[in-house]
Every structure is written in structure tokens, then in C-alpha cells.
Steps between C-alpha positions, in 0.01 A plus 500: 500500500371150452722364774394770741133421428567135566653603831183696582283196406716272718469742796124500454486128482713468812279738690192312384646160592607626845160654578315193375726269708453711814127521453456132450732424791289732727179328399644150542632603844158628597336170387753300702451718808125471471526123475725477808311756717154442370444871452512670171598865468419691184790740538775271353277411212441866426870582536591213267245607243620857527862392441402305196303802364784735582732269302282531192456876529865557582624294211284703258622826656864385468459407137317825412734718697807331360366536146430871544846551649672321217297693243600826668867398479462423127324831438774689686767342281304576181459865611870519567586365157256733329642802680850390409404484130331843521809641663722357233277645218502854651879525513 
């Protein structure tokens, strides 16, 4: 289970890194465009900030969801083992 949880953490870290990278790239592109054109639009800044926030929230959701899923798998196997023991005792 430890290896699967490490996989979940790596997936969350990858998602976070991708969102942060795209968010910063969007903001840097908006700054460069505003310097070249002389006009600043707030939309790319908002999109960049939203991407960065989505990365944080999404990474937390991935970790929590993965943990819950892995715990459910463990509980399912424990229930199966317990039922097998009960069945063996009743025979």
C-alpha cells in the first residue's frame, strides 16, 4: 500500500507542478504582452491566478481522494479475511 500511496503523492505533485507552471506562464505572457502593446488586461492575470489556486486545491483533493480509496481497499481485504475466518470456524 505504501508504494500506491507514493504513486498518489507523485500524481498530486505532478498536477500541482503542471498547474503552477501554466499559471506562471500565463501571467508572464500577460506581462510581456502588456509591455509590448502598452495595454494591460486583467483577464490573463486572473486566469493565471485561478490556475495556480486550482493546482493547490486539486492536489489536496487528489491526495485525500487517493487516501480514502486506498483505505477502502484495505478495509475490503480485511473484511474478506475476517469472513474467510468466520466461514472456516463454522464448518
